[in-house]
N, C-alpha and C positions, 0 to 999 in steps of 0.2 A: 399781301401776306399769303404765302402758300402753306397749306396745311398738308402734312404728310399722312398718308393712310397707313395705319399700323394694323396688320392682320394678326389677330390672336388665334391661338390654337384652342379648340374646345377641349376642356378637360373632362374627365369622367364625372366630376361633380356637376359640371354644367349640363352634361347630357342627362344625368339623373334628375336635375331640377326641371329640365324640359319634359322629360318623361313623366315626372310627378305632376307637372302642370296639366299635361294632356289627360292623365288618369283622373285628376281632381275635376277637370272640366266635364269629362264623360260621366264621372260619378255624380256630379251635381245634376246633370240632366237625367240620369237614371233615377236618382233620389226624387226628383220632381215628379216623375211618373209613378214611382212606387208609393209615394205618400199621397196619392189622390184621395184616399179615404180620410185622411187627417184634416182636410180642408185646404182652401186656397192659401190661407195665411202661412200655414206650415210648409206647403209646397214651395211658395215663392221665397220664403225665408231660407229653406234648404238650398234652393237654386242659387240665390244671390250670395249666400255665405260660401257655398262651394266654388262659385265662379270667382269671388273675391280672393279666396285662398289660392285658387289656380293662377290668377293674375299676379298675386304676390310671389308665388313660386317662379313664375316666368320672369318677372321684373328682377328677381334676385340673381338670375343667370346672366352670363355675359351678353347673350343675344338680347335679353330684355333691357339691359343697361344701354346697349347700342341703339335699340329702338327708341328708348326714352331720350337719349342724346340727339338722335335724328329728329324726333318730334320737337325738341327745344330749338334746335337749329332752324328747322322749317318755320316755326312760329316767329323766330327772330327775323327771318328773311321776309315773312309776310308783313311784319310791322314796318319794314323799310319801303314797301311798295307805296308809290304815290298814286292814289286812286283818282280817277277823273271826277270832275264835278258833274252835277246833273246836266248842266248845259252842254258840257263837252261830250258826255255820253249820248245825249240826244242828237247832237250834231254828227257824231261818228256813225250812229245808227242810220241817220238820214242819208249820209254819204253811201253807206253800204246798200241801202234800198235803191237809191238812184243808180248806182253802178250795176246792180242786178237787173234793173229794168232796161238800162241801156244795152247791156250785154245780151239780154234775151231778145231784144228787138234786132240787134246786129246778127245774132245767130239765126233768127227766124228769116231775116232778109237774105242771108247767105244761103240757107237751106232752100228757100224758094227760088233764088237765082240759079243755083246749081240744078235744081229740079227742072227749071225751064230750059236751061242749056242742054242737059242730057236728054230729057224726054221729048222736048218739042223740037229743038234745033238738030241735035245729032241723030237721035233715033227716029224722029218724025212721028212719035206716038201722040195721039190726041186723047185728051181726057174726056 
């Protein structure tokens, strides 16, 4: 099943919602610092309420709805993944470690062989 991508044009209302979300988020952070004399409970309440309202404004815009839809689709795809069992994960990890060790030995031997060929045989340099 092929899904067609529909590109929507941002309206002035969507741009206003995004701008409001940014202003609300910045306002929540500013309120957090301005309310430092009121105590931490008031500070955190102002911050969390301001950020919640900013998120609400963002989600009500077209970009926010697209982000939520993307998140739902992503979560649906993650649930389809067949995760390996513990035994399979340990086996694959062991394969990787063995491969790394074998490749490191191969590369070390190749390096030493080329070093011997170039410096000892061709150039005649002794260490």
